[in-house]
C-alpha positions in Angstrom: -27.5 6.5 5.8 -23.8 7.1 6.3 -23.5 6.2 10.0 -25.8 3.3 10.0 -24.0 1.7 7.1 -21.3 0.6 9.6 -23.6 -2.0 11.1 -24.9 -4.5 8.5 -28.0 -6.8 8.2 -30.2 -8.4 10.8 -29.4 -12.2 11.0 -26.3 -11.5 8.9 -25.0 -9.3 11.7 -25.3 -12.0 14.3 -23.8 -14.6 12.0 -20.9 -12.4 11.0 -20.2 -11.4 14.6 -20.4 -14.9 15.9 -17.9 -15.9 13.2 -15.9 -12.7 13.6 -12.8 -14.1 15.2 -12.3 -16.5 12.3 -13.1 -14.0 9.6 -10.8 -11.4 11.2 -8.0 -14.0 11.4 -8.4 -14.9 7.8 -8.2 -11.3 6.8 -5.2 -10.4 8.9 -3.3 -13.5 8.0 -3.9 -12.6 4.3 -1.7 -9.6 5.1 0.7 -10.8 7.8 1.2 -14.4 6.7 1.6 -15.4 10.4 3.0 -18.8 11.3 3.8 -20.9 14.4 3.8 -19.1 17.7 2.9 -15.8 15.9 -0.3 -17.3 14.5 -1.4 -18.7 17.9 -0.8 -15.4 19.6 -2.7 -13.4 16.9 -5.6 -15.8 17.1 -5.7 -15.6 20.9 -5.5 -11.8 20.8 -8.4 -11.6 18.3 -10.5 -13.8 20.5 -9.7 -11.6 23.5 -10.7 -8.5 21.5 -14.1 -10.0 20.6 -14.6 -11.0 24.2 -14.0 -7.5 25.4 -16.0 -5.9 22.6 -19.1 -8.0 23.1 -19.1 -7.2 26.8 -18.0 -3.5 26.7 -19.4 -2.1 23.4 -22.4 -3.7 21.9 -25.0 -2.4 24.4 -23.7 1.1 23.7 -24.3 0.6 20.0 -27.8 -0.6 20.7 -28.5 2.4 22.9 -27.4 4.7 20.1 -29.8 3.0 17.7 -32.5 3.5 20.3 -31.9 7.2 20.0 -31.9 7.2 16.2 -34.8 4.9 15.4 -37.7 7.3 16.4 -36.4 10.0 14.0 -36.4 7.8 10.9 -40.0 8.4 10.0 -39.5 12.2 9.9 -37.6 14.5 7.5 -33.8 14.5 7.9 -31.4 17.3 7.0 -27.9 16.9 5.6 -26.6 18.2 9.0 -28.4 15.4 10.8 -27.0 12.8 8.4 -23.5 14.2 9.1 -24.2 14.2 12.8 -25.2 10.5 12.7 -22.0 9.7 10.8 -19.9 11.5 13.3 -21.6 9.8 16.3 -21.2 6.4 14.6 -17.5 7.1 14.3 -17.4 8.2 18.0 -19.1 5.0 19.0 -16.5 2.9 17.2 -13.5 4.8 18.6 -12.9 2.6 21.6 -13.0 -0.5 19.5 -10.5 1.0 17.0 -8.2 2.0 19.8 -8.4 -1.4 21.5 -7.6 -3.0 18.1 -4.5 -0.8 17.6 -3.3 -1.6 21.1 -3.8 -5.3 20.4 -1.9 -5.2 17.0 0.9 -3.1 18.4 2.1 -6.1 20.4 2.7 -8.1 17.1 4.8 -5.5 15.4 8.2 -6.2 16.9 8.1 -9.8 15.7 7.4 -9.0 12.0 10.0 -10.3 9.6 11.2 -8.6 6.4 9.5 -11.4 4.5 6.2 -10.5 6.2 6.6 -6.8 5.5 7.2 -7.7 1.8 4.0 -9.9 1.9 2.0 -7.0 3.3 3.3 -4.8 0.4 2.3 -7.5 -2.1 -1.2 -7.8 -0.5 -1.6 -4.0 -0.7 -0.8 -4.2 -4.4 -3.2 -7.0 -5.0 -6.0 -5.2 -3.2 -5.3 -2.0 -5.1 -5.5 -3.9 -8.4 -8.9 -5.2 -7.4 -10.1 -1.7 -6.6 -8.9 -0.4 -9.9 -10.9 -3.1 -11.7 -14.0 -2.2 -9.6 -13.7 1.6 -9.6 -11.5 2.7 -12.5 -12.8 1.0 -15.6 -11.3 2.5 -18.7 -14.7 2.8 -20.3 -16.4 5.9 -18.7 -19.9 4.4 -19.2 -18.9 1.2 -17.5 -17.4 3.2 -14.7 -20.5 5.2 -14.2 -22.7 2.1 -14.3 -20.6 0.4 -11.7 -20.7 3.5 -9.4 -24.4 3.7 -9.8 -24.9 0.1 -8.9 -22.8 0.4 -5.8 -24.7 3.5 -4.7 -28.1 1.9 -5.3 -27.1 -1.2 -3.4 -26.1 0.9 -0.5 -29.4 2.7 -0.2 -31.5 -0.4 -0.9 -29.8 -2.0 2.1 -31.8 0.5 4.2 -34.9 1.4 2.1 -35.5 -1.7 0.1 -36.1 -1.4 -3.7 -35.7 2.1 -5.0 -38.3 3.4 -7.5 -37.5 4.9 -10.9 -37.5 8.5 -9.6 -35.0 7.6 -6.9 -32.8 5.9 -9.4 -32.9 9.0 -11.5 -32.0 11.0 -8.4 -28.9 8.9 -7.9 -27.9 9.1 -11.6 -28.1 12.9 -11.5 -26.2 13.1 -8.2 -23.4 11.0 -9.6 -23.0 13.5 -12.4 -22.2 16.2 -9.9 -20.3 14.1 -7.3 -16.9 15.3 -6.2 -15.8 11.7 -5.9 -12.5 11.2 -7.7 -11.5 7.5 -7.7 -8.0 8.2 -9.1 -7.3 10.7 -6.4 -8.8 8.4 -3.7 -6.6 5.4 -4.8 -3.5 7.6 -5.0 -4.1 8.7 -1.4 -4.8 5.1 -0.3 -1.4 4.1 -1.8 0.3 7.0 -0.1 -1.1 5.9 3.3 -0.1 2.3 2.6 3.5 3.4 2.0 3.4 5.4 5.2 2.2 2.3 7.1 5.0 0.2 5.7 7.6 2.8 6.6 6.2 3.0 10.1 6.2 -0.8 10.5 9.8 -1.1 9.2 11.0 1.7 11.6 9.3 0.0 14.6 10.8 -3.4 13.7 14.2 -2.0 13.1 14.2 -0.1 16.4 12.5 -3.0 18.3 10.1 -0.3 19.6 8.2 -1.2 22.8 4.5 -1.5 22.8 3.8 2.0 24.0 5.7 3.5 21.1 4.1 1.1 18.6 0.7 2.1 19.8 1.5 5.8 19.3 2.9 5.2 15.9 -0.1 3.1 14.7 -2.5 5.8 16.1 -0.6 8.4 14.0 -1.1 6.3 10.9 -4.8 5.9 11.6 -5.2 9.6 12.2 -3.6 10.3 8.8 -5.9 7.8 7.1 -8.9 9.5 8.6 -7.7 13.1 8.1 -5.0 13.3 5.4 -1.9 15.4 6.2 -2.3 16.8 2.7 -4.4 20.0 3.0 -5.7 19.7 -0.5 -6.8 16.2 0.1 -8.4 17.2 3.4 -10.5 19.8 1.6 -11.5 17.1 -0.9 -12.5 14.8 1.9 -14.7 17.5 3.4 -16.4 18.3 0.1 -17.1 14.6 -0.4 -18.4 14.2 3.1 -20.8 17.2 2.7 -22.0 15.8 -0.7 -22.7 12.3 0.8 -24.6 13.8 3.7 -26.7 15.9 1.4 -27.4 13.0 -1.0 -28.4 10.7 1.9 -30.8 13.4 3.1 -32.3 13.8 -0.4 -32.8 10.0 -0.8 -34.5 10.0 2.6 -36.7 12.9 1.7 -37.7 11.0 -1.5 -38.6 7.8 0.4 -42.2 6.7 0.8 -43.9 5.9 4.1 -43.4 2.2 3.4 -39.7 2.7 2.8 -39.3 4.7 6.0 -41.2 2.1 7.9 -38.9 -0.6 6.4 -35.8 1.4 7.4 -37.2 1.8 11.0 -37.8 -2.0 11.2 -34.3 -2.8 9.9 -32.7 -0.5 12.5 -34.8 -2.1 15.2 -33.6 -5.5 14.0 -30.0 -4.4 14.2 -30.6 -3.0 17.7 -32.2 -6.3 18.8 -29.4 -8.3 17.3 -26.8 -6.2 19.2 -28.6 -6.6 22.4 -28.9 -10.4 21.9 -25.2 -10.7 21.1 -24.3 -8.6 24.2 -26.4 -10.8 26.4 -24.8 -14.0 25.2 -21.6 -15.5 26.7 -18.6 -15.4 24.4 -17.9 -18.8 22.9 -14.4 -19.5 21.6 -14.5 -20.7 18.0 -12.6 -23.9 17.1 
């Protein structure tokens, strides 16, 4: 369920969201290595983003799930899966743009040491991804990919049966996913990000220019400037939508009912979060 995968689990969703400012701070600080006045500003801006997001966005997500939930007991086509993925991305667009606008105000104060720290953190994350996705042993690589895929679908449908596991195994054999190519593109976009940040720092660009530059970076991440890689992205998207539809078609009545209940739980969690006052974490 490509679009719904952006949401998470029931009580886990509420717990993660309530602790979101702290979790996001830890993640961002792992890259930016903020200190002093920088750190306080970033923390305050993260809290402000969550305050805005809770009030302005969560009810819309819940309403979207209201529209999806009744369809989950029926057959679903690959086109419908892609449509849900596209709508999920549209739902998230305001939050992403607000985040970019927030981060743009931090750029001018970045030091060369911080930019070097970002580069090091990129390299560390890429090494972790190589260990997880690019095992030298082909059989270990296939087994890890199958486990990730199975975990993803079991988040929605519960335990998959033997026939569904065979379906995933066969699908992986024909998947266009190329982890080497994916990681190379990721590293290219990281280099682009660092170039952009260095240019903005060197020119002491104002916030409006920084926002435009960060938006351009995000656009290239989502739709590569390399035509060959864009074509690859499209093939992979179509494959994933078709696979999600095949798994749904293979699901039992009990699995579809479980999916429906889980989506209802996510919807209810979002509405509960939207109704609660934002509490600043310590």
